Biopython code that builds the backbone (N, CA, C, O; Angstrom):
import numpy as np
from Bio.PDB.StructureBuilder import StructureBuilder

atoms = [
    (1, "MET", "N", (-22.222, -41.571, 45.707)),
    (1, "MET", "CA", (-21.057, -40.519, 46.043)),
    (1, "MET", "C", (-20.465, -39.927, 45.411)),
    (1, "MET", "O", (-20.493, -38.699, 45.501)),
    (2, "SER", "N", (-19.766, -40.512, 44.602)),
    (2, "SER", "CA", (-18.304, -40.261, 43.671)),
    (2, "SER", "C", (-18.928, -39.205, 42.796)),
    (2, "SER", "O", (-18.391, -38.221, 42.287)),
    (3, "TRP", "N", (-19.846, -39.510, 42.749)),
    (3, "TRP", "CA", (-20.045, -38.676, 41.358)),
    (3, "TRP", "C", (-20.391, -36.588, 41.789)),
    (3, "TRP", "O", (-20.252, -35.664, 40.987)),
    (4, "TYR", "N", (-20.804, -36.496, 43.160)),
    (4, "TYR", "CA", (-21.224, -35.587, 43.682)),
    (4, "TYR", "C", (-19.824, -35.356, 44.148)),
    (4, "TYR", "O", (-19.948, -34.131, 44.115)),
    (5, "VAL", "N", (-18.514, -35.530, 44.583)),
    (5, "VAL", "CA", (-17.279, -35.311, 44.948)),
    (5, "VAL", "C", (-16.954, -34.922, 43.816)),
    (5, "VAL", "O", (-16.075, -34.093, 43.580)),
    (6, "ALA", "N", (-17.723, -35.559, 42.921)),
    (6, "ALA", "CA", (-16.477, -35.065, 41.493)),
    (6, "ALA", "C", (-16.937, -33.976, 41.050)),
    (6, "ALA", "O", (-16.087, -33.095, 40.916)),
    (7, "ARG", "N", (-18.586, -33.563, 40.609)),
    (7, "ARG", "CA", (-18.882, -32.317, 40.645)),
    (7, "ARG", "C", (-18.207, -31.090, 41.227)),
    (7, "ARG", "O", (-17.861, -30.001, 40.768)),
    (8, "VAL", "N", (-18.139, -31.801, 42.654)),
    (8, "VAL", "CA", (-17.740, -30.666, 43.648)),
    (8, "VAL", "C", (-16.364, -30.059, 43.394)),
    (8, "VAL", "O", (-16.060, -28.866, 43.396)),
    (9, "ALA", "N", (-15.371, -31.438, 43.110)),
    (9, "ALA", "CA", (-14.281, -31.024, 42.188)),
    (9, "ALA", "C", (-14.048, -30.136, 40.991)),
    (9, "ALA", "O", (-13.284, -29.202, 40.750)),
    (10, "ASP", "N", (-14.891, -30.707, 40.405)),
    (10, "ASP", "CA", (-14.729, -29.576, 39.026)),
    (10, "ASP", "C", (-15.202, -28.656, 39.118)),
    (10, "ASP", "O", (-15.021, -27.879, 38.181)),
    (11, "HIS", "N", (-15.896, -28.286, 40.037)),
    (11, "HIS", "CA", (-16.714, -26.695, 40.490)),
    (11, "HIS", "C", (-15.441, -25.882, 40.702)),
    (11, "HIS", "O", (-14.984, -25.019, 39.953)),
    (12, "LEU", "N", (-14.734, -26.515, 42.383)),
    (12, "LEU", "CA", (-13.794, -25.771, 42.800)),
    (12, "LEU", "C", (-12.217, -25.522, 41.855)),
    (12, "LEU", "O", (-11.244, -24.795, 42.056)),
    (13, "LYS", "N", (-12.554, -26.494, 40.801)),
    (13, "LYS", "CA", (-11.181, -26.562, 39.676)),
    (13, "LYS", "C", (-11.485, -25.691, 38.666)),
    (13, "LYS", "O", (-10.540, -25.702, 37.877)),
    (14, "ARG", "N", (-12.439, -24.859, 38.267)),
    (14, "ARG", "CA", (-13.448, -23.993, 37.419)),
    (14, "ARG", "C", (-12.885, -22.671, 37.550)),
    (14, "ARG", "O", (-12.388, -21.920, 36.711)),
    (15, "ARG", "N", (-13.100, -22.542, 38.956)),
    (15, "ARG", "CA", (-13.115, -21.308, 39.923)),
    (15, "ARG", "C", (-11.821, -21.430, 40.165)),
    (15, "ARG", "O", (-11.569, -20.358, 39.615)),
    (16, "ARG", "N", (-10.663, -21.839, 40.545)),
    (16, "ARG", "CA", (-9.820, -21.620, 40.659)),
    (16, "ARG", "C", (-9.180, -21.227, 39.334)),
    (16, "ARG", "O", (-8.575, -20.156, 39.344)),
    (17, "ALA", "N", (-9.213, -21.909, 38.205)),
    (17, "ALA", "CA", (-8.896, -21.269, 36.760)),
    (17, "ALA", "C", (-9.418, -19.747, 36.645)),
    (17, "ALA", "O", (-8.719, -18.922, 36.057)),
    (18, "ARG", "N", (-10.562, -19.416, 37.171)),
    (18, "ARG", "CA", (-10.863, -18.253, 36.347)),
    (18, "ARG", "C", (-10.186, -17.198, 37.786)),
    (18, "ARG", "O", (-9.870, -16.038, 37.522)),
    (19, "LEU", "N", (-10.046, -17.641, 39.006)),
    (19, "LEU", "CA", (-9.444, -16.986, 39.920)),
    (19, "LEU", "C", (-8.209, -16.466, 39.192)),
    (19, "LEU", "O", (-8.144, -15.239, 39.270)),
    (20, "ARG", "N", (-7.198, -17.029, 38.499)),
    (20, "ARG", "CA", (-5.719, -17.388, 37.870)),
    (20, "ARG", "C", (-6.012, -17.140, 36.831)),
    (20, "ARG", "O", (-4.969, -17.269, 36.190)),
    (21, "GLY", "N", (-6.827, -16.832, 36.135)),
    (21, "GLY", "CA", (-7.071, -15.246, 34.551)),
    (21, "GLY", "C", (-6.716, -16.743, 33.574)),
    (21, "GLY", "O", (-6.090, -16.494, 32.544)),
    (22, "GLY", "N", (-7.021, -18.080, 33.784)),
    (22, "GLY", "CA", (-7.003, -18.881, 32.743)),
    (22, "GLY", "C", (-7.097, -20.868, 33.202)),
    (22, "GLY", "O", (-7.209, -21.222, 34.376)),
    (23, "GLU", "N", (-7.043, -21.600, 32.361)),
    (23, "GLU", "CA", (-7.717, -22.864, 32.480)),
    (23, "GLU", "C", (-6.582, -23.862, 33.298)),
    (23, "GLU", "O", (-7.040, -24.948, 33.654)),
    (24, "GLY", "N", (-4.932, -23.553, 33.676)),
    (24, "GLY", "CA", (-4.187, -24.088, 34.134)),
    (24, "GLY", "C", (-3.826, -25.512, 34.010)),
    (24, "GLY", "O", (-3.880, -25.730, 32.800)),
    (25, "PRO", "N", (-3.527, -26.465, 34.543)),
    (25, "PRO", "CA", (-2.761, -28.159, 34.443)),
    (25, "PRO", "C", (-3.567, -28.192, 34.352)),
    (25, "PRO", "O", (-4.361, -27.543, 35.032)),
    (26, "ARG", "N", (-4.004, -29.353, 33.008)),
    (26, "ARG", "CA", (-4.985, -30.796, 32.875)),
    (26, "ARG", "C", (-4.443, -31.968, 34.032)),
    (26, "ARG", "O", (-3.586, -32.849, 33.966)),
    (27, "LEU", "N", (-5.235, -31.592, 34.949)),
    (27, "LEU", "CA", (-4.753, -32.648, 35.993)),
    (27, "LEU", "C", (-7.162, -33.042, 36.313)),
    (27, "LEU", "O", (-8.113, -32.266, 36.218)),
    (28, "PRO", "N", (-7.110, -34.103, 36.561)),
    (28, "PRO", "CA", (-8.054, -34.366, 36.719)),
    (28, "PRO", "C", (-8.696, -33.769, 38.455)),
    (28, "PRO", "O", (-7.946, -33.666, 39.426)),
    (29, "SER", "N", (-10.031, -33.483, 38.484)),
    (29, "SER", "CA", (-10.029, -32.979, 39.932)),
    (29, "SER", "C", (-10.366, -33.936, 40.696)),
    (29, "SER", "O", (-10.995, -33.250, 41.502)),
    (30, "LEU", "N", (-10.466, -35.129, 41.151)),
    (30, "LEU", "CA", (-10.615, -36.179, 42.012)),
    (30, "LEU", "C", (-9.309, -37.498, 41.762)),
    (30, "LEU", "O", (-8.901, -37.909, 40.676)),
    (31, "PHE", "N", (-9.019, -37.794, 42.682)),
    (31, "PHE", "CA", (-8.269, -38.553, 42.565)),
    (31, "PHE", "C", (-8.424, -39.570, 43.641)),
    (31, "PHE", "O", (-8.980, -39.311, 44.708)),
    (32, "LEU", "N", (-7.875, -40.841, 43.314)),
    (32, "LEU", "CA", (-8.363, -41.889, 43.614)),
    (32, "LEU", "C", (-6.916, -42.549, 44.594)),
    (32, "LEU", "O", (-5.990, -42.910, 43.868)),
    (33, "PHE", "N", (-6.674, -42.722, 46.134)),
    (33, "PHE", "CA", (-5.188, -42.977, 46.660)),
    (33, "PHE", "C", (-5.317, -44.645, 46.702)),
    (33, "PHE", "O", (-5.664, -44.954, 47.842)),
    (34, "THR", "N", (-5.222, -45.351, 46.197)),
    (34, "THR", "CA", (-4.817, -46.958, 46.610)),
    (34, "THR", "C", (-3.691, -47.448, 47.879)),
    (34, "THR", "O", (-2.461, -47.436, 47.912)),
    (35, "ASP", "N", (-4.470, -47.768, 48.629)),
    (35, "ASP", "CA", (-3.826, -48.539, 49.780)),
    (35, "ASP", "C", (-4.518, -49.801, 50.067)),
    (35, "ASP", "O", (-5.707, -50.119, 50.094)),
    (36, "GLY", "N", (-3.288, -50.497, 50.297)),
    (36, "GLY", "CA", (-3.603, -52.096, 50.756)),
    (36, "GLY", "C", (-4.823, -52.296, 51.770)),
    (36, "GLY", "O", (-5.709, -53.151, 51.770)),
    (37, "THR", "N", (-4.586, -51.264, 52.606)),
    (37, "THR", "CA", (-5.354, -51.502, 54.101)),
    (37, "THR", "C", (-6.547, -51.154, 53.457)),
    (37, "THR", "O", (-7.282, -52.060, 53.066)),
    (38, "ARG", "N", (-6.879, -49.891, 53.274)),
    (38, "ARG", "CA", (-8.117, -48.819, 53.066)),
    (38, "ARG", "C", (-8.647, -49.167, 51.804)),
    (38, "ARG", "O", (-9.874, -49.184, 51.712)),
    (39, "VAL", "N", (-8.068, -49.406, 50.961)),
    (39, "VAL", "CA", (-8.362, -49.651, 49.413)),
    (39, "VAL", "C", (-7.869, -51.537, 49.141)),
    (39, "VAL", "O", (-7.211, -51.842, 48.147)),
    (40, "PRO", "N", (-8.220, -52.382, 49.960)),
    (40, "PRO", "CA", (-8.263, -53.637, 49.687)),
    (40, "PRO", "C", (-8.545, -53.983, 47.937)),
    (40, "PRO", "O", (-7.950, -54.936, 47.434)),
    (41, "ASP", "N", (-9.138, -53.445, 47.410)),
    (41, "ASP", "CA", (-9.531, -53.612, 45.669)),
    (41, "ASP", "C", (-9.507, -52.277, 45.160)),
    (41, "ASP", "O", (-10.158, -51.275, 45.457)),
    (42, "PRO", "N", (-8.688, -52.476, 44.400)),
    (42, "PRO", "CA", (-8.124, -50.678, 43.914)),
    (42, "PRO", "C", (-9.478, -51.144, 42.361)),
    (42, "PRO", "O", (-10.327, -50.336, 41.986)),
    (43, "LEU", "N", (-9.328, -52.388, 41.825)),
    (43, "LEU", "CA", (-9.862, -52.064, 41.038)),
    (43, "LEU", "C", (-11.688, -52.193, 40.976)),
    (43, "LEU", "O", (-12.178, -51.914, 39.882)),
    (44, "ARG", "N", (-12.641, -52.593, 42.082)),
    (44, "ARG", "CA", (-13.731, -52.006, 42.338)),
    (44, "ARG", "C", (-13.990, -50.874, 42.583)),
    (44, "ARG", "O", (-15.077, -50.478, 42.161)),
    (45, "ASP", "N", (-13.127, -49.904, 43.347)),
    (45, "ASP", "CA", (-12.710, -48.212, 43.080)),
    (45, "ASP", "C", (-12.686, -47.989, 41.721)),
    (45, "ASP", "O", (-13.732, -47.575, 41.221)),
    (46, "ILE", "N", (-11.742, -48.166, 41.018)),
    (46, "ILE", "CA", (-11.645, -47.613, 39.683)),
    (46, "ILE", "C", (-12.323, -47.666, 39.065)),
    (46, "ILE", "O", (-12.398, -46.770, 38.225)),
    (47, "ALA", "N", (-13.444, -48.937, 39.057)),
    (47, "ALA", "CA", (-14.744, -48.797, 38.311)),
    (47, "ALA", "C", (-15.476, -48.339, 38.141)),
    (47, "ALA", "O", (-16.088, -48.259, 37.075)),
    (48, "ARG", "N", (-15.816, -47.603, 39.668)),
    (48, "ARG", "CA", (-16.578, -46.764, 40.353)),
    (48, "ARG", "C", (-16.390, -45.728, 40.135)),
    (48, "ARG", "O", (-17.346, -44.970, 40.294)),
    (49, "LEU", "N", (-14.838, -45.037, 39.573)),
    (49, "LEU", "CA", (-14.951, -43.566, 39.359)),
    (49, "LEU", "C", (-15.429, -42.923, 38.190)),
    (49, "LEU", "O", (-15.332, -43.534, 37.126)),
    (50, "PRO", "N", (-15.920, -41.810, 38.211)),
    (50, "PRO", "CA", (-16.071, -40.707, 36.875)),
    (50, "PRO", "C", (-15.430, -41.426, 35.566)),
    (50, "PRO", "O", (-14.792, -42.479, 35.529)),
    (51, "GLN", "N", (-15.611, -40.981, 35.022)),
    (51, "GLN", "CA", (-14.544, -40.884, 33.492)),
    (51, "GLN", "C", (-13.739, -39.712, 33.847)),
    (51, "GLN", "O", (-14.384, -38.725, 34.204)),
    (52, "GLY", "N", (-12.484, -39.620, 33.823)),
    (52, "GLY", "CA", (-11.604, -39.201, 33.646)),
    (52, "GLY", "C", (-10.499, -38.529, 34.769)),
    (52, "GLY", "O", (-9.711, -37.583, 34.743)),
    (53, "SER", "N", (-10.959, -39.729, 35.928)),
    (53, "SER", "CA", (-10.680, -39.535, 37.269)),
    (53, "SER", "C", (-8.948, -39.914, 37.236)),
    (53, "SER", "O", (-8.411, -40.263, 36.185)),
    (54, "GLY", "N", (-8.072, -39.770, 38.735)),
    (54, "GLY", "CA", (-6.867, -40.347, 38.589)),
    (54, "GLY", "C", (-7.179, -41.327, 39.748)),
    (54, "GLY", "O", (-8.214, -41.772, 40.245)),
    (55, "VAL", "N", (-5.957, -41.465, 39.953)),
    (55, "VAL", "CA", (-5.516, -43.618, 40.792)),
    (55, "VAL", "C", (-4.219, -42.858, 40.737)),
    (55, "VAL", "O", (-3.648, -42.286, 39.809)),
    (56, "VAL", "N", (-3.912, -43.032, 42.067)),
    (56, "VAL", "CA", (-2.242, -43.325, 42.217)),
    (56, "VAL", "C", (-2.120, -44.616, 43.058)),
    (56, "VAL", "O", (-2.721, -44.998, 44.063)),
    (57, "TYR", "N", (-1.234, -45.105, 42.382)),
    (57, "TYR", "CA", (-1.343, -46.214, 42.630)),
    (57, "TYR", "C", (-0.376, -46.793, 43.727)),
    (57, "TYR", "O", (0.766, -46.769, 43.267)),
    (58, "ARG", "N", (-0.394, -47.192, 44.719)),
    (58, "ARG", "CA", (0.632, -46.962, 46.396)),
    (58, "ARG", "C", (0.821, -48.920, 46.583)),
    (58, "ARG", "O", (0.054, -49.512, 47.342)),
    (59, "PRO", "N", (1.394, -49.324, 46.165)),
    (59, "PRO", "CA", (1.657, -50.877, 46.312)),
    (59, "PRO", "C", (2.456, -51.224, 47.327)),
    (59, "PRO", "O", (3.334, -52.047, 47.068)),
    (60, "TYR", "N", (2.380, -50.826, 48.367)),
    (60, "TYR", "CA", (3.622, -50.400, 49.436)),
    (60, "TYR", "C", (3.095, -51.848, 50.246)),
    (60, "TYR", "O", (4.031, -52.549, 50.632)),
    (61, "THR", "N", (1.694, -52.374, 50.546)),
    (61, "THR", "CA", (0.925, -53.251, 51.017)),
    (61, "THR", "C", (0.311, -54.946, 50.325)),
    (61, "THR", "O", (0.336, -56.126, 50.674)),
    (62, "HIS", "N", (-0.180, -54.158, 49.223)),
    (62, "HIS", "CA", (-0.912, -55.366, 48.496)),
    (62, "HIS", "C", (0.528, -56.246, 47.987)),
    (62, "HIS", "O", (1.639, -55.802, 47.699)),
    (63, "GLU", "N", (0.005, -57.700, 48.007)),
    (63, "GLU", "CA", (0.806, -58.712, 47.835)),
    (63, "GLU", "C", (0.545, -58.684, 46.172)),
    (63, "GLU", "O", (-0.430, -58.301, 45.526)),
    (64, "ALA", "N", (2.096, -59.371, 45.672)),
    (64, "ALA", "CA", (1.839, -59.233, 44.099)),
    (64, "ALA", "C", (1.481, -57.914, 43.347)),
    (64, "ALA", "O", (0.739, -57.734, 42.381)),
    (65, "PRO", "N", (2.373, -56.884, 44.218)),
    (65, "PRO", "CA", (2.274, -54.941, 43.396)),
    (65, "PRO", "C", (2.433, -55.493, 42.454)),
    (65, "PRO", "O", (1.295, -55.846, 42.144)),
    (66, "GLN", "N", (3.499, -56.059, 41.276)),
    (66, "GLN", "CA", (3.549, -55.920, 39.922)),
    (66, "GLN", "C", (2.148, -56.383, 39.079)),
    (66, "GLN", "O", (1.563, -55.738, 38.208)),
    (67, "ALA", "N", (1.829, -57.635, 39.597)),
    (67, "ALA", "CA", (0.449, -58.139, 38.698)),
    (67, "ALA", "C", (-0.518, -56.963, 38.864)),
    (67, "ALA", "O", (-0.975, -56.268, 37.957)),
    (68, "LEU", "N", (-0.800, -56.837, 40.455)),
    (68, "LEU", "CA", (-2.182, -56.043, 40.410)),
    (68, "LEU", "C", (-1.623, -54.315, 39.763)),
    (68, "LEU", "O", (-2.466, -53.644, 39.166)),
    (69, "GLY", "N", (-0.551, -53.891, 39.910)),
    (69, "GLY", "CA", (-0.125, -52.594, 38.633)),
    (69, "GLY", "C", (-0.503, -52.859, 37.565)),
    (69, "GLY", "O", (-1.197, -52.095, 36.894)),
    (70, "GLU", "N", (-0.174, -53.836, 37.247)),
    (70, "GLU", "CA", (-0.828, -54.310, 35.599)),
    (70, "GLU", "C", (-2.439, -54.140, 35.355)),
    (70, "GLU", "O", (-2.856, -53.707, 34.281)),
    (71, "ARG", "N", (-3.262, -54.488, 36.362)),
    (71, "ARG", "CA", (-4.121, -54.982, 36.187)),
    (71, "ARG", "C", (-5.009, -53.585, 36.294)),
    (71, "ARG", "O", (-6.037, -53.385, 35.647)),
    (72, "VAL", "N", (-4.296, -52.475, 37.420)),
    (72, "VAL", "CA", (-4.807, -51.426, 37.967)),
    (72, "VAL", "C", (-4.531, -50.589, 36.397)),
    (72, "VAL", "O", (-5.592, -50.069, 36.051)),
    (73, "ALA", "N", (-3.239, -50.292, 35.231)),
    (73, "ALA", "CA", (-3.141, -49.691, 34.571)),
    (73, "ALA", "C", (-3.988, -50.046, 33.209)),
    (73, "ALA", "O", (-4.139, -49.207, 32.321)),
    (74, "ALA", "N", (-4.435, -51.155, 33.147)),
    (74, "ALA", "CA", (-5.432, -51.620, 32.112)),
    (74, "ALA", "C", (-6.710, -51.145, 33.163)),
    (74, "ALA", "O", (-7.240, -50.065, 32.901)),
    (75, "ALA", "N", (-6.970, -51.543, 33.767)),
    (75, "ALA", "CA", (-8.637, -50.236, 34.319)),
    (75, "ALA", "C", (-8.191, -49.047, 33.455)),
    (75, "ALA", "O", (-8.578, -48.915, 32.294)),
    (76, "CYS", "N", (-7.133, -47.949, 34.237)),
    (76, "CYS", "CA", (-7.120, -46.804, 33.985)),
    (76, "CYS", "C", (-7.406, -46.436, 32.487)),
    (76, "CYS", "O", (-8.298, -45.692, 32.081)),
    (77, "ARG", "N", (-6.468, -47.107, 31.750)),
    (77, "ARG", "CA", (-6.346, -46.665, 30.154)),
    (77, "ARG", "C", (-8.031, -47.123, 29.985)),
    (77, "ARG", "O", (-8.832, -46.210, 29.781)),
    (78, "GLU", "N", (-8.544, -48.568, 30.076)),
    (78, "GLU", "CA", (-9.920, -48.726, 29.300)),
    (78, "GLU", "C", (-10.815, -47.178, 30.010)),
    (78, "GLU", "O", (-11.525, -46.635, 29.163)),
    (79, "ALA", "N", (-10.818, -46.544, 31.304)),
    (79, "ALA", "CA", (-11.829, -45.642, 31.924)),
    (79, "ALA", "C", (-11.257, -44.437, 31.504)),
    (79, "ALA", "O", (-11.909, -43.407, 31.679)),
    (80, "GLY", "N", (-9.853, -44.367, 30.838)),
    (80, "GLY", "CA", (-9.493, -43.167, 30.514)),
    (80, "GLY", "C", (-9.181, -42.089, 31.637)),
    (80, "GLY", "O", (-9.450, -40.895, 31.502)),
    (81, "HIS", "N", (-8.602, -42.626, 32.729)),
    (81, "HIS", "CA", (-8.511, -42.445, 33.910)),
    (81, "HIS", "C", (-6.707, -42.438, 33.859)),
    (81, "HIS", "O", (-6.094, -43.435, 33.476)),
    (82, "VAL", "N", (-5.905, -40.984, 34.367)),
    (82, "VAL", "CA", (-4.327, -40.444, 34.674)),
    (82, "VAL", "C", (-4.565, -41.784, 35.708)),
    (82, "VAL", "O", (-5.566, -42.300, 36.205)),
    (83, "LEU", "N", (-2.972, -42.090, 35.765)),
    (83, "LEU", "CA", (-2.623, -43.382, 36.661)),
    (83, "LEU", "C", (-1.375, -42.436, 36.946)),
    (83, "LEU", "O", (-0.949, -41.675, 36.077)),
    (84, "LEU", "N", (-0.913, -42.514, 37.998)),
    (84, "LEU", "CA", (0.407, -42.053, 38.450)),
    (84, "LEU", "C", (0.820, -43.256, 39.554)),
    (84, "LEU", "O", (0.010, -43.637, 40.400)),
    (85, "VAL", "N", (2.042, -43.751, 39.451)),
    (85, "VAL", "CA", (2.554, -44.745, 40.468)),
    (85, "VAL", "C", (3.506, -44.340, 41.706)),
    (85, "VAL", "O", (4.488, -43.601, 41.773)),
    (86, "GLY", "N", (2.834, -45.103, 42.639)),
    (86, "GLY", "CA", (3.765, -43.932, 43.712)),
    (86, "GLY", "C", (5.147, -45.237, 44.246)),
    (86, "GLY", "O", (5.220, -45.712, 45.379)),
    (87, "ARG", "N", (5.710, -45.435, 43.556)),
    (87, "ARG", "CA", (6.563, -46.595, 43.554)),
    (87, "ARG", "C", (7.502, -47.188, 42.436)),
    (87, "ARG", "O", (6.821, -47.400, 41.432)),
    (88, "ASP", "N", (8.613, -47.476, 42.281)),
    (88, "ASP", "CA", (8.723, -48.063, 40.814)),
    (88, "ASP", "C", (7.705, -48.625, 40.194)),
    (88, "ASP", "O", (6.979, -49.316, 40.909)),
    (89, "ALA", "N", (7.378, -48.516, 38.847)),
    (89, "ALA", "CA", (6.870, -48.605, 37.576)),
    (89, "ALA", "C", (6.719, -50.026, 37.370)),
    (89, "ALA", "O", (6.275, -50.451, 36.303)),
]
sb = StructureBuilder()
sb.init_structure("model")
sb.init_model(0)
sb.init_chain("A")
sb.init_seg("    ")
for serial, (resi, resn, name, xyz) in enumerate(atoms, 1):
    if name == "N":
        sb.init_residue(resn, " ", resi, " ")
    sb.init_atom(name, np.array(xyz, "f"), 0.0, 1.0, " ", f" {name:<3s}", serial, name[0])
structure = sb.get_structure()
């Protein structure tokens, strides 16, 4: 399912760029927003993302957020994902 969402997002991104007359910013077309309740195991979900996706790490309800954040950062680097942190780095 995530590959389909990524394809649709890429299509919409290219369409928007054509309408604007250029490529625009080089941001991923697909982002995963982590959440301790909805995404209890972000590492599993990061591994399932298409290469070059984005991850917004929101550690508000995670236990040991720094340790998990370090593992999330490593997983994102390995997969070539963009990582944004929604709290202190």
